[in-house]
N, C-alpha and C positions, 0 to 999 in steps of 0.2 A: 451607438455612435451617431448622434443626432445631426451633427453639422460636419461639413466638409473640413479637412485639415487646413490650417492657415496657409500652408505652402501650395496647396493644390492648384488654385486658380493661376498663380504666376507660372508655375511649372507647366501647366497645360498650355498657357499662352506661349511660352517659349518653344514648346514642342510644335505648336501650330505655325509659329514663325520660321522655324528652322527648316532647311531643305532636306534633312534626314532625321529620322527618329531611331536610328540604330544606337545600340549602347553596348558596353562591355559588361558581361555578367561573369562574376568570379565566385567559384565554389571551392571547397576543400576536398582534395583527393588524397589517396594514400599510395605511397610507392611500394616497391617489392619487399621493403623492409618495414612496412606498416608505419612509416613516417608521414605525418601530414604534409602535403605539398599544395601550393596554389595552382589553380586551373582557371583559365580565362578564355572567353570566346565572345565573338560579336553576335548579338541577337537583334531582332526587330521588335520594337515596342508594338503591342497589339491593342492598345487602348487600356482604360481603367476598367477592371472587372465590374460588372459583366456587360460592358457597353462598347464593343469594338465598332469603329467607324465602318459601317456596312457598305460594301460596294454594290452598285445596282445589280450586277450580274449575281451576286451572292443572294440578294433578296429574291431575285427571280427564281433561282434554283431552289431555295427553301420553299417558295410557294408552289412551284411546278412539281416538286417531288413530295408534296404533301406534308412537309415538316413544319412550316410556318415559323413564326418568331414568338419569343416569350413576350409577355406584357412588360413594359418598362417600369417595373415597381421597385427595383433595387438599384443602389448606387454604391460606390466605395471609392477609397483612395488607394486601392491595391492595383499594382502593375501587372499586366498580363503579357505573356508570350506563348509561343507554341513550340513544341519539340517532338522529336521521335523518341519513343520510349527506349529504343535501342542505344541512344546517345549516352555517353559517359556522364553528362551533367545530371541525369536523373538518379543514377546510383549514388553519385556524390552527394546530392541533395539529401537523400535518404540516409546515408551513412554518417553525415556530419551534423545531424540534428537540425536539418532544414536551413542551416545558416547560409546566407548569400549576400553579395554586395553587387549593386548595379551602378555604373558610371556613365552618364550622358555628357559628352562634350558637344555642346550646341554652338558651333562656330559662328553661325550667323547672327547670334545675339550676344556672343562673347560671354557665355556662362557655362559653368560645369555644375552638374547636379549629381550628388552621390546619394544612393539609396541603400540603406542597410536594413535587413530584415529577415523574415523567415519565408521560405518558398514551399508551396504545396502543389502537388501534381494531381490532376484529375483527368478523367476521360477513359478509364478502363472499362470496356464494354461488358466485362464479366462481373464488374462491381467488386465486392469483397470488403474486408475489414479496412485495409489500407485506404481504399477509395472513400469509404464512409468517414474515416478519421480525418482525411484531408478536407472533405466537404464540410465537416463539423468546424474545423479551424477557420476555413474561409468564411463560413457563415457569421463568425464572430466579427468580421471586419466589414460586413455590409450594413446598409441602413435602408429603411423603407423610403420611397419617394412619395410625394403628395399628390401624384397624378392618378388618373383613373387606371383601373386594372386590378384584377383579382390575383393575389399572390398564390392562391391555390392552383392557378393555371400555369404557374412557372415551373419549368421542368429542367433539371440538370442536364439530362441527355440531349434535349433540344438546344441548350445553350452551347454545349461542346460542339454539337453539329453546326451551329451558327459560326463558330470559330473556323471549323473546317471548311465550311461553304465560302468563307471570306478569302480563301486561298484560290489562286487560279488552278484550272485543271492540271497544268504542268506541275505546279507546286504540290498539289494533292498527290500527284504521281510519285513524288520523291519518297512518300511513305511506303512505297512499294519497291524502293531500291534494294540492292543487296545489302546485307548487314554492314553498317558503318564500321570502318576500321579494320575489316577482315582483308586479307591479301587479295588483291585483284586477281591473282592467278587461281583462286579457290572459287569455283563456280558454286552458286547457291544450290542447295538440295531442292529447294522450292522453286519450280519454273515460273511462278507468278512474280518472282522478285528479279527485276531487271531495270536498267537505266532507261530514261527517256519516255516513260509512260505518261499518259494523261488520264485522269480519273474524273468522270462526270458524275457518277453515282455517289451521292453523299453518304450512302450506307455501305460502301465498298468494304467487305469484311477484312481484307488484308490491310488496306490503308488505315482504316479506322482502328484496327487492332494495334497499330503502331503510333497512332496520333495521340498527343496529349496536350493539355493546356496547363501552363504553369502560372500560378498566381503568387506574387510576392506581397506579403503583408508587412509594410514598413514599420520599423520602430525608431529609426533615425534618418532624417533627410538633411542634407547640407547643400547650400548654394554658394558657389564661388563666382562672384561677379567681377570679371576683368574687362568690362566694356569701357571703363574709364581707368586707365593705368595710373592716374594721379590720385585715385580714391578707390582702390580695390576693396571690395566688401565681401565678407564671409559670414553667413548666418547658418546657424544650426538649430533644427527643431528636433526635439526628443519626446517620444511618446511615453508618458507615465501612466501605467495601467491602474485602474481602480482595484480595490481589494477583492471584488467579487469574481474576477477572472472570466468575465463574460464578453470581453472585448471593449468594455467601457473604459474611459480614461481621458486624459487631456494632453495636448501637445504643449511643450514648454519651449519657448524661443529664446535663443541667446545669440548675440552677435559677438564674434570672436575675431581676433587679429588674423589676417590672411597669411 
């Protein structure tokens, strides 16, 4: 994937102009009768993989704790967010063939962006076949940048730690909360799991055991522009993969009636 997607610059510009970068992420779940059911929740956009906008405190923590930062040798059009492995969205992504949809309503610019694609979850400290398979799929969507830096110095674990560092200590502490969705009357068996913790250690074993990064590889992106109600515009970009199945292909643009 030698060039950025044709929708990327405008989408990124709209995200920068908007006061919020939260979006609705929809997955497919299954009810008690094994029927597919929609599931949606609000998530925070964490940048295009693998380049989150790093807070100064995060950069300091990465340096002070001897982790450092990866060289800026990769870029992509893939959307990233973070989650707790114990959240239902992770099992729903795995059970539904990785299919997801994200909807951004960017009120300050009067635009809605809809992103359809496949989501892959990385960050398992123990590795394993599932982790390796997700990394392989994500790698199909990245491209080398033309700046200095040796790709051999780029490390997956360091990149996941970078995303973890970009959370505040209090937010990192949420990955040591009691199991999400369990009755509040049920005390966790693990005494390290409790509300209101702050985590300074970027390698905290409990928090990192629950922390994951989710990367969405888009295959269809749609923009609905209602900033001018006299001329509402709707444009759809569809990714058409090449025959070699290595992530290569092209984006096809079509304007449709709103």
